N, C-alpha and C positions, 0 to 999 in steps of 0.2 A: 473592546477596552475604549473609554473615552479619551480623546486627545485634549488635554489643558490647553489654555490660551498660550501659557508659557511655552510648551511643546510646539504648538503652532507657529509661534514666532522664532523659535529655535530652528525648526524644520525649514521655515523660509529663509532663515540666515544662511544655513547649509547649502540650499539650492542656490542662492544667490552668489555665493562664496565659490561654489564649484563651477558655476555657469562663468564666472570671471576667468577660469582656466581655458575657455575657448578660444582657439588660435585666430589672430585676425584673419578675415576673410581672405584678404589679397595674398598673404603669405601661404594659407591653406591651399589657393587654387594653384599655386605654383609648385606645390609640393610633389615630387616625382611618385611617391609612394604614401599609403596611408600612415601618418605619423603616430596614431593612436593604436595600431595594428600589435599583437603580440605573437612572437613565435612560439608555435607549439614544440619545435624542437628544444628552444632554449627552457621552455617550461619542464619539457620531459627530462631533460638532463637534470633540473633541480629537483624533480621527483625522484629519480634514480639515485641522487645523492641523499635525499632524505630517507629512502627506503635502505640504503648501505650503512648510514651513519644517522641511526635515530636520534631526534632532538629531544633532551630532556628539560626544554624550556617550559615556561608557565602554559602555553597553549596546549601542547600535548599532554603536560601533566594534568590540567584542569579536566579535558576532555576523557583522558583514561580513567581518571577516579570518577567520573560520571557515567561512564558507559559500561552497563552490565556486560557480563560474559555472553557473547554472541548476541549482543544487543543491536538495535538499528541506530544508524547514524545517518544524518542529513548533512551532506556538504553542499554548500551554494557557493557559486562561483569557484568550482572544483578545480578547474583546470585539469592536468592529468592525475591529480590526487595526491600531491604533495602533504596535503594538510589532513588527510584521512587514512590514506593507504598505510601509513606507518603503524596504524594501530589495527592492521588485518587480523592479528591473532583474537582480538576482541571482538570483531564485527562480525554480527549474523547476517545483516543485510545492509547494503550501502545505498543509499539513494542521492545521485550526483546530478546537480543542475549546473549547466554552464551555457552561454551563448554560443559558445565555439563548438560545431560539430567535432573538427580533427582534435581539440582538446578531450573530448568526451569519448573519442576513438582510442586514444592514448590511455586513459584512465581504464576503459574497459578491458583493454589488451592486459594492462598489468594486474587488474582486479582478477582476470582468470587465471594468470601464472600464480598468483598468491592463494587462489582458492577462495576468494571473496565474492559470493553473491551479489549483484549490482544491477540497478536499474538505472539507467541514464535518461535525464529529461534535457532536452535542448531548448533554451528559451530563456527569457529576462524574469527573474525573480523581482517581484511577487506575481506577475501575470500567469505564472505556470505552478503557482503553490498548489493548486487543487489537483495536481497531478501526482502528487507524493502523499503518502499518510502520513500521520503523526509519527515522530521518532523519538528514541529515549534521549538523544542528544543531538546538537546541531553545530555546526562549525561554518563560518564565513570568514575566510582568511585573505587578507590583501584585496578586498573587493569594494569596500565601502566609498573609496574615492572615485569609483564609477558609478555611484548612485545618487542621482539628483534628489530622488524622494525617498529619503533615507529613513523618515518616519514610518512609511508604508511597509518599508523592505524589513525594519526591525519588527514590527507589529505581527507581520505575517510569518517571519521567522519564529518568534515566540508561539504564535499559535499553534504551529506545526511540530513544536518540541514539547514533550511531556516532561523532560528535566532540565538539563541545564544548557544554555545557549553560550557559546564561545565566540568571539570575534578577535582576530588580529590584523593590525595595520600599521604602518609605520606612524612616528610621531609626526611627521610633516608629509605633505603631498609628494607621491613617489617620483614626480618628475621635478622637484624642487632644486635637484642637485644641477640641473642644466642652466639656472638662471644665468649664470655668467656668457654662457653662449648664446643664449637669447639676447642678451644685451649687446654682445660683441657683434654678432653677425645680422641682427635685425632692429638693433636699438629699442627693443621692447622688453619692458620690465614685467616679471611673472609675479603672480600674486603670493601672498604669505599664507592666507587661510583659505579652505578650513585646516584644521589641524586636529590630532586626535582627541585633545579636551573638549571640541565642539561635538564630537560624535557621543563622549561620555556624557556632557550635559544634556543632549538629547534624549539618550537612553533612559536616563535618570527622571529626566521630566516627563517621559511615558509611563514612569511608574515602576520601571524594574530596578530592583534592588543591585545595582551594579558593583562590582569588585573590579579592581583595575590594578595590573602589574605591568613594569616597565623593564625593559633590559636593552643591551646591545645586541643588535642584528647577528646571528650566529654565522652568516654568510657575508662575505665580502660581495659587493654588488658587481664588480667585473674582476677578471683575473689577469688583464693587462689593457694597456693604455690603448691598443689596437682595437680591443673589444670594446672598450668604452668608445671609441670614435665611431665605430661600425654602428652601434647603437644610436649615438647622439645626431650622427647626420641624418638619419631617418626622422628622429623625434622633433630635429630643429628644422625640418622641412627643407633639407638641402641637397644637392645632386650626389650619388655616391661617389662621384668623381674627385669629391673635396675631403674624403675621409682623411687622406694624410694632413690636410690643412687643418681638418677639425682636431686631430690628435696634437699636432703641433701647438695650435690656438690653446687646448685644454692644458698642457703642459705650461705653456707660458703664463697662463691664467692661476695657476697652482691649483689646479683640479684634480692632479693625479699625485698620490693615490686619493680615490674618492673616500672620504671618512665613512665609516660604518653608520648605517641608521640606527635610530633607536626604535624598537619594537613595541608595541603596547598590546597587551592582551586584555579584553574586557569580557566579563562573563558576569551570568545572573542564572538563578533556578527558575 
Protein backbone atom coordinates (compact mmCIF):
# COMPACT_ATOMS: atom_id res chain seq x y z
CA UNK A 1 0.00 0.00 0.00
CA UNK A 2 1.32 3.44 -0.93
CA UNK A 3 1.52 5.91 1.94
CA UNK A 4 -0.06 9.29 1.13
CA UNK A 5 1.60 12.60 1.90
CA UNK A 6 -1.06 13.20 4.56
CA UNK A 7 -0.19 9.87 6.15
CA UNK A 8 3.52 10.69 6.05
CA UNK A 9 2.85 13.98 7.82
CA UNK A 10 0.62 12.35 10.43
CA UNK A 11 3.18 9.57 10.99
CA UNK A 12 5.95 12.13 11.51
CA UNK A 13 3.73 14.08 13.90
CA UNK A 14 2.98 10.91 15.89
CA UNK A 15 6.70 10.10 16.10
CA UNK A 16 7.63 13.62 17.22
CA UNK A 17 4.88 13.73 19.84
CA UNK A 18 5.87 10.34 21.20
CA UNK A 19 9.52 11.42 21.29
CA UNK A 20 8.49 14.36 23.47
CA UNK A 21 7.69 11.83 26.22
CA UNK A 22 11.39 11.00 26.59
CA UNK A 23 12.53 11.54 30.17
CA UNK A 24 15.16 14.31 30.49
CA UNK A 25 18.60 12.73 30.46
CA UNK A 26 19.72 14.20 33.78
CA UNK A 27 16.69 12.68 35.53
CA UNK A 28 16.91 9.33 33.76
CA UNK A 29 20.61 9.04 34.64
CA UNK A 30 19.74 9.11 38.34
CA UNK A 31 16.84 6.63 38.14
CA UNK A 32 17.40 3.61 40.45
CA UNK A 33 15.55 1.31 38.00
CA UNK A 34 14.28 1.48 34.43
CA UNK A 35 11.20 3.73 34.64
CA UNK A 36 9.75 2.30 31.43
CA UNK A 37 9.85 -1.36 32.51
CA UNK A 38 6.71 -3.43 33.03
CA UNK A 39 6.08 -6.11 35.62
CA UNK A 40 5.24 -9.55 34.21
CA UNK A 41 3.59 -10.35 37.55
CA UNK A 42 1.30 -7.31 37.40
CA UNK A 43 0.38 -8.04 33.78
CA UNK A 44 -0.12 -11.69 34.64
CA UNK A 45 -2.59 -10.74 37.37
CA UNK A 46 -4.54 -8.68 34.85
CA UNK A 47 -4.58 -11.60 32.42
CA UNK A 48 -5.86 -13.99 35.08
CA UNK A 49 -8.60 -11.51 35.94
CA UNK A 50 -9.52 -11.18 32.25
CA UNK A 51 -9.81 -14.97 32.05
CA UNK A 52 -11.87 -15.23 35.24
CA UNK A 53 -14.13 -12.27 34.41
CA UNK A 54 -14.45 -12.12 30.59
CA UNK A 55 -14.90 -8.60 29.26
CA UNK A 56 -17.84 -7.97 26.94
CA UNK A 57 -16.52 -4.60 25.79
CA UNK A 58 -16.03 -3.59 22.15
CA UNK A 59 -12.51 -4.99 21.73
CA UNK A 60 -13.44 -8.55 22.69
CA UNK A 61 -16.77 -8.26 20.90
CA UNK A 62 -15.22 -7.14 17.61
CA UNK A 63 -12.55 -9.81 17.83
CA UNK A 64 -14.96 -12.61 18.69
CA UNK A 65 -17.35 -11.81 15.85
CA UNK A 66 -14.45 -11.69 13.36
CA UNK A 67 -12.66 -14.85 14.50
CA UNK A 68 -13.91 -18.06 12.83
CA UNK A 69 -14.41 -21.12 14.98
CA UNK A 70 -10.88 -22.50 15.58
CA UNK A 71 -9.45 -19.60 13.59
CA UNK A 72 -5.97 -18.12 13.79
CA UNK A 73 -5.39 -15.03 15.91
CA UNK A 74 -2.36 -12.72 15.90
CA UNK A 75 -1.72 -10.83 19.14
CA UNK A 76 0.97 -8.15 18.81
CA UNK A 77 2.31 -6.72 22.05
CA UNK A 78 0.57 -9.67 23.67
CA UNK A 79 1.98 -9.54 27.19
CA UNK A 80 0.71 -12.64 29.01
CA UNK A 81 -2.39 -12.75 26.81
CA UNK A 82 -5.08 -10.58 28.42
CA UNK A 83 -6.44 -9.50 25.03
CA UNK A 84 -6.37 -12.87 23.27
CA UNK A 85 -6.61 -15.80 25.69
CA UNK A 86 -10.15 -14.91 26.88
CA UNK A 87 -11.19 -16.07 23.38
CA UNK A 88 -9.53 -19.45 23.93
CA UNK A 89 -12.66 -21.41 23.01
CA UNK A 90 -12.59 -19.95 19.48
CA UNK A 91 -8.83 -19.97 18.84
CA UNK A 92 -7.38 -22.71 16.64
CA UNK A 93 -3.88 -21.25 16.85
CA UNK A 94 -2.54 -18.14 18.56
CA UNK A 95 0.51 -16.26 17.32
CA UNK A 96 1.81 -14.01 20.08
CA UNK A 97 4.46 -11.33 19.54
CA UNK A 98 6.10 -9.36 22.35
CA UNK A 99 9.48 -7.85 23.17
CA UNK A 100 9.45 -9.49 26.62
CA UNK A 101 10.47 -13.12 26.95
CA UNK A 102 9.00 -13.43 30.49
CA UNK A 103 5.66 -12.05 29.27
CA UNK A 104 5.58 -14.63 26.47
CA UNK A 105 6.48 -17.40 28.91
CA UNK A 106 3.48 -16.39 31.02
CA UNK A 107 1.25 -16.46 27.94
CA UNK A 108 2.54 -19.87 26.82
CA UNK A 109 1.93 -21.38 30.27
CA UNK A 110 -1.64 -20.08 30.36
CA UNK A 111 -2.30 -21.15 26.76
CA UNK A 112 -1.15 -24.70 27.56
CA UNK A 113 -3.58 -24.92 30.50
CA UNK A 114 -6.37 -23.68 28.25
CA UNK A 115 -5.50 -26.08 25.44
CA UNK A 116 -4.66 -23.29 22.97
CA UNK A 117 -1.90 -24.08 20.44
CA UNK A 118 0.45 -21.11 20.49
CA UNK A 119 3.52 -19.86 18.69
CA UNK A 120 5.43 -17.12 20.52
CA UNK A 121 7.78 -14.71 18.77
CA UNK A 122 10.05 -12.51 20.86
CA UNK A 123 10.86 -9.24 19.12
CA UNK A 124 9.58 -5.89 18.01
CA UNK A 125 6.80 -5.54 15.47
CA UNK A 126 7.09 -5.16 12.49
CA UNK A 127 10.72 -6.35 12.56
CA UNK A 128 9.52 -9.92 13.22
CA UNK A 129 6.40 -9.81 11.04
CA UNK A 130 7.88 -12.31 8.59
CA UNK A 131 8.03 -14.90 11.40
CA UNK A 132 4.25 -15.27 11.58
CA UNK A 133 1.77 -16.36 8.89
CA UNK A 134 -1.30 -14.42 7.87
CA UNK A 135 -4.02 -14.74 10.51
CA UNK A 136 -7.81 -14.59 10.42
CA UNK A 137 -7.83 -11.67 12.87
CA UNK A 138 -5.32 -9.55 14.75
CA UNK A 139 -5.28 -7.54 17.95
CA UNK A 140 -2.80 -5.01 19.34
CA UNK A 141 -4.00 -3.81 22.73
CA UNK A 142 -2.34 -1.09 24.79
CA UNK A 143 0.80 -1.07 22.71
CA UNK A 144 0.70 1.80 20.18
CA UNK A 145 1.98 4.38 22.67
CA UNK A 146 5.22 2.38 22.61
CA UNK A 147 5.44 2.55 18.81
CA UNK A 148 7.29 5.53 17.27
CA UNK A 149 6.94 4.30 13.68
CA UNK A 150 3.21 3.74 13.87
CA UNK A 151 2.52 3.75 10.12
CA UNK A 152 4.89 0.83 9.54
CA UNK A 153 3.40 -0.97 12.53
CA UNK A 154 -0.17 -0.64 11.25
CA UNK A 155 0.67 -1.49 7.64
CA UNK A 156 2.46 -4.68 8.70
CA UNK A 157 -0.42 -5.62 11.00
CA UNK A 158 -2.89 -5.18 8.17
CA UNK A 159 -0.69 -7.13 5.74
CA UNK A 160 -0.58 -10.11 8.13
CA UNK A 161 -4.36 -10.17 8.66
CA UNK A 162 -6.93 -11.73 6.33
CA UNK A 163 -9.94 -10.37 8.19
CA UNK A 164 -10.23 -7.80 10.96
CA UNK A 165 -7.58 -5.74 12.76
CA UNK A 166 -8.52 -4.51 16.25
CA UNK A 167 -6.57 -1.96 18.29
CA UNK A 168 -7.25 -0.94 21.87
CA UNK A 169 -5.62 2.04 23.57
CA UNK A 170 -6.36 4.55 26.30
CA UNK A 171 -7.60 7.91 25.08
CA UNK A 172 -4.49 9.59 26.51
CA UNK A 173 -0.90 8.41 26.96
CA UNK A 174 -0.90 5.80 29.76
CA UNK A 175 1.63 7.84 31.76
CA UNK A 176 -0.48 11.02 31.66
CA UNK A 177 -1.93 10.44 35.10
CA UNK A 178 1.49 11.13 36.68
CA UNK A 179 1.83 14.66 35.31
CA UNK A 180 1.24 16.32 38.73
CA UNK A 181 3.99 14.18 40.30
CA UNK A 182 6.47 15.14 37.56
CA UNK A 183 5.67 18.78 38.18
CA UNK A 184 5.96 18.39 41.95
CA UNK A 185 9.18 16.38 42.18
CA UNK A 186 11.06 17.55 39.08
CA UNK A 187 9.39 20.75 37.89
CA UNK A 188 8.86 19.05 34.54
CA UNK A 189 5.73 19.42 32.41
CA UNK A 190 4.74 16.27 30.56
CA UNK A 191 3.28 16.34 27.04
CA UNK A 192 -0.42 16.15 26.24
CA UNK A 193 -0.24 14.34 22.89
CA UNK A 194 -0.33 11.95 21.14
CA UNK A 195 -3.87 10.86 21.94
CA UNK A 196 -6.14 8.19 20.48
CA UNK A 197 -7.53 10.55 17.83
CA UNK A 198 -4.02 10.86 16.39
CA UNK A 199 -3.87 7.09 15.89
CA UNK A 200 -7.35 7.09 14.31
CA UNK A 201 -6.36 9.89 11.92
CA UNK A 202 -3.21 8.08 10.83
CA UNK A 203 -5.00 4.74 10.30
CA UNK A 204 -7.62 6.50 8.18
CA UNK A 205 -4.95 8.33 6.17
CA UNK A 206 -3.32 4.97 5.45
CA UNK A 207 -6.54 3.98 3.69
CA UNK A 208 -8.14 1.80 6.36
CA UNK A 209 -11.90 2.10 6.79
CA UNK A 210 -11.62 2.64 10.53
CA UNK A 211 -14.45 2.20 13.01
CA UNK A 212 -14.12 3.67 16.50
CA UNK A 213 -15.79 2.83 19.82
CA UNK A 214 -15.02 4.34 23.21
CA UNK A 215 -15.90 3.42 26.77
CA UNK A 216 -14.82 3.80 30.36
CA UNK A 217 -12.02 1.40 31.27
CA UNK A 218 -13.44 -1.73 32.94
CA UNK A 219 -10.57 -1.86 35.45
CA UNK A 220 -9.33 0.50 38.11
CA UNK A 221 -5.72 1.48 37.47
CA UNK A 222 -4.76 0.75 41.08
CA UNK A 223 -6.49 -0.97 43.97
CA UNK A 224 -4.86 1.17 46.69
CA UNK A 225 -2.90 4.36 47.24
CA UNK A 226 0.06 2.22 48.24
CA UNK A 227 -0.03 0.40 44.91
CA UNK A 228 -0.16 3.74 43.10
CA UNK A 229 2.87 5.00 44.99
CA UNK A 230 4.89 1.84 44.37
CA UNK A 231 4.33 2.26 40.63
CA UNK A 232 4.79 6.04 40.56
CA UNK A 233 8.07 6.05 42.47
CA UNK A 234 9.62 3.98 39.67
CA UNK A 235 7.96 5.85 36.81
CA UNK A 236 8.99 9.24 38.21
CA UNK A 237 12.60 8.07 38.68
CA UNK A 238 12.66 8.32 42.47
CA UNK A 239 14.31 6.05 45.02
CA UNK A 240 11.97 3.38 46.45
CA UNK A 241 12.66 4.77 49.91
CA UNK A 242 10.42 7.72 48.97
CA UNK A 243 7.34 5.58 48.33
CA UNK A 244 5.50 6.86 51.42
CA UNK A 245 6.33 10.44 50.44
CA UNK A 246 4.95 9.82 46.96
CA UNK A 247 1.75 8.35 48.43
CA UNK A 248 1.32 11.34 50.72
CA UNK A 249 2.01 13.78 47.88
CA UNK A 250 -0.42 12.03 45.53
CA UNK A 251 -3.14 12.27 48.16
CA UNK A 252 -2.39 15.95 48.79
CA UNK A 253 -2.52 16.67 45.06
CA UNK A 254 -5.95 15.04 44.80
CA UNK A 255 -4.67 12.17 42.65
CA UNK A 256 -6.39 9.45 44.65
CA UNK A 257 -8.53 7.75 43.65
CA UNK A 258 -7.22 7.83 40.07
CA UNK A 259 -10.09 8.48 37.63
CA UNK A 260 -10.72 5.61 35.24
CA UNK A 261 -9.27 5.91 31.75
CA UNK A 262 -11.29 6.13 28.58
CA UNK A 263 -10.44 3.15 26.37
CA UNK A 264 -10.74 3.40 22.60
CA UNK A 265 -11.27 0.47 20.25
CA UNK A 266 -10.25 1.02 16.62
CA UNK A 267 -10.99 -1.64 14.02
CA UNK A 268 -11.15 -2.25 10.30
CA UNK A 269 -11.57 -5.14 7.90
